[in-house]
N, C-alpha and C positions, 0 to 999 in steps of 0.2 A: 513529577508527572510520571505515571507508569506507562510502560509499553506492553500492550497486550498482544500475545501470539496464540492463536488457536490452531491445533493441529490434530493428528491422530497417530495411533501406534505405528502404522505403516510408513508415515512421513517423518517419524521421529528423527532418523539419521540426517534428514535435510534440516529440520527444525533446530537440531542440536548445533549444526554448523552456522546457522543463521544466529542463534543466541550467542554463540561464541564471538562472532564478528561484532555484534552489537555491544557486548560486554567489554570488548577491547577498545572500541571507539567511542562509546557513549557511557562513560564511567558514572555519571551522575544520575542516571535514570534506572529505575527498578524494572527489571523484565519479569512478566508474569507468563508462564507457559502453561496453557490449559489443554488438556488432552484426555483420552480414555484410559481406563484401568489397564495396567500392564506396560504402559509407556514408562521407560526409565526416568528417574529423577535426575535433575541437574542440581548441583550443590550451590550454584551462585544465582539461581532464580527463585522466584516464588512459584512452587508447583501446585497446580490444581488438577485433580484427576476425577472423572466421571466414571460410573460402572460401565457405561458403554459409549460409543461414539454417537453423540446426539446432534452432531452437525456444527459447523462453524458458527452460524448465526446464533444458535441456541447456547453455545459455550460462552460466547462474548455477552450475550444478554443476561444470562443467569449470574455471570460474574459481576456485572454492573448492578443488577438488582440487589446483590448481597454486599456491595461495597460502595461507600459513598465518596465520590470524588467529583470534581468539576469537569476536568479535562483528562483525556487519555490519548495516547498515540496508538493507532491501529497499525499493525506490522504483519504482513503475510509471512508465512513459514518458510518460503523459498527465496526471500530477499536477502542476499548476502551483501554486506558493505564492501565496496571495491577499494576505497581509499579513505585517507584521513578526512574527517568531518571538520569543517571550520566552526569552531566553538562559538565565535562571534556571530556567524551567520544563524546558527541554531538558536542562540539566545535571543537574537533579533526576531526570529519567527515566533518563538514562545511569547515574547513581549507584545508582538502584534496581536496575537490571539487574546491575551489577557487584557490589553489596553482597549481593544475594540469589542471585547466580549463576543468573539466569534464562536460559532458553533462548528465551524469546519475551516481548516486550512491545509491544503495539500503541501507535503514536504518534498514530493518527488512526482515527476511524470516521465514516462518512457520517452526516448529522444524524439521519435516521430510525432508524438502527440504534443510534446513540449515545443517543437519547431513550428507546428501549425499554429499553436496558441500564441507563440512569440510573434509570428507574423501578423496575426490578427490583432494583437494588443500592442504592437510596437514595443515588446519586451517590458510592458507595464503590468503591475498587479491587476488581476481581474476580479471584480466585485459583483459581477452579474452572471455567475455561472449557471443560474437557473435556465438560461437560454441554451446552454450546451446540451448535447445529446445525452452525455453522461456527466453530470455536474459534480459528482463526487467519486472518489477512489479509495478502495480499502488497501491499496498497496503500502502506503506509508503516509498516513495523515493524521493530524490532530482533530479529534472530535470532542464535542461536548457530550457529557454523559446523558443529558436530557434528550438530545437529538437521536442518539443511538437507541435508547430505550423506546422512543416513539416510532422510529422508522424500521428498526429490525423486526423481521418475521422469522420465527423459529423454524418454519418448514421451508425456508428459502436457502439458496446457496449465496456465497459472496457476490458472485457474478449477477445473480437475480436481484440482490439488495442494491447494487449499483445501478442495474438497469431500471428498476422500478422507483429509484429514488426521486427522479425528476417529478414524478406526479404526486409525491407525497410531501416534498419540502415546502412548496408554495412560498409565501412571503414570511412565514414564521421563524424561519432559522436564518442566521447571518452566515453566509459561506463565501469564502475568498480564496485567492490563489496568488502567490508571488510570481514575479516575472522570471525567476530562476529557481533551480533545484537546490535545496538545502543539503540533501544527502546524495551520495553517488553509490547506487546499489545495482546489483545484477539479478535479474530473474532467472534462476539457474535451472528450473524445471519447466518443461512444456510438454503437455500430453503425457506425463508420467515418466519422461525421459530427461537426462541431463543435457542441457544446451552446451555442446562441447566447446564452442568457441568462447563461452563466458566462464566456463568452470571445467577445467581439465582434470581435476582431482577424482578419485573414486568416492562414491557414496554407497554404503551398504544397501543392497536391495534395488538399486537403480542402475540401468544401463544408459550409455551415452547415446545420443542420436547418431544414426548412420549418416554418411555423407549426403545421401539422397534426401533424408529427412531434414537435415540442416539447410540444404538448398531450397526445399519447398517451404520451410519455415521463413527463410529470408525473403523469399518471393512473396509470401503471404503478408509479411510485414510491410514490404514495399508497396504492395497493392493497397493495403489498408491506409498507408500514408498518403498515396496520391488520390485515393478516394476522398479523404477528409480535406485535402488542400485545394482551396479555390484558386485557380489560375489568376482570377481578377485580383484577389487579395495579394497574391504573390507579387505581381507586377506593380500594384499600387504601392506595396511596401518597398520594392526594389528601386522604383523611379520617382519616389516622392521628393 
C-alpha cells in the first residue's frame, strides 16, 4: 500500500522531515511525494512533479487517475511520527480494511477529537461516521481509490474536502474508525509556523510560534474540545 503526500515547494522542508520519519518507522510502505516543479527530489521516495502548484486535491486526484491501486494511505505533509509504530496494530488495521472492503479507515485522530469519540463510543470502533460533523480526515487515513476519485474536487482544499465529504458520501461508501490510534504523530505546523512544544528543531523557511501564539493555539484547541464534548455523554460514560 502506498502513502501519498502532496506538498509544494515552500513546504518541502517540512515534507522532507515527514517523509524521513515515515521511512524510518514504516519500512514496508512506499512513499509518493507529489509537488510542483523546483521541489527537490528525495532518493528514497517516488517523486512526482507538476509544472506548477495545482493544489492538494488536484495532485492526489491526478496521481490516482494515472495509477491503478485499490487502497492508499493519505498523509498530510506536516505530520511527523513521534514514536515507534506497533507493526501488529498497523497490520491489524490493514487487514480490517481488506477483510471488510472498507473505503475509509482513520489511523489517527488528534487527542481532543479522539477523546470525544472514545467517550461517545465507549472506546469501540465506529461504523456510523456519516452522522459525525466531519466523517473523514486527510491527516492519516486509508482510503479506497474509488472513493477519493469520486469525492475529490480539484478546486477545493483538503479542509474543504473534509468539510464537504458528509454530503457526498451517503450510503455508497463503507467508512469506519477504530477505537484507538494506530500511529502517534505530531502536527508540527499551524498557520505557517512551527508549533514549538511539538517540534523544537529548526525547519528552513519557517519560524516557531511565539509564546503568545502558542498560548492562543492551546486555548483554541481547548475551546474546540469542550465545544464538541457533550456533558451528558461525559457523565453517562463516567457513571455507567
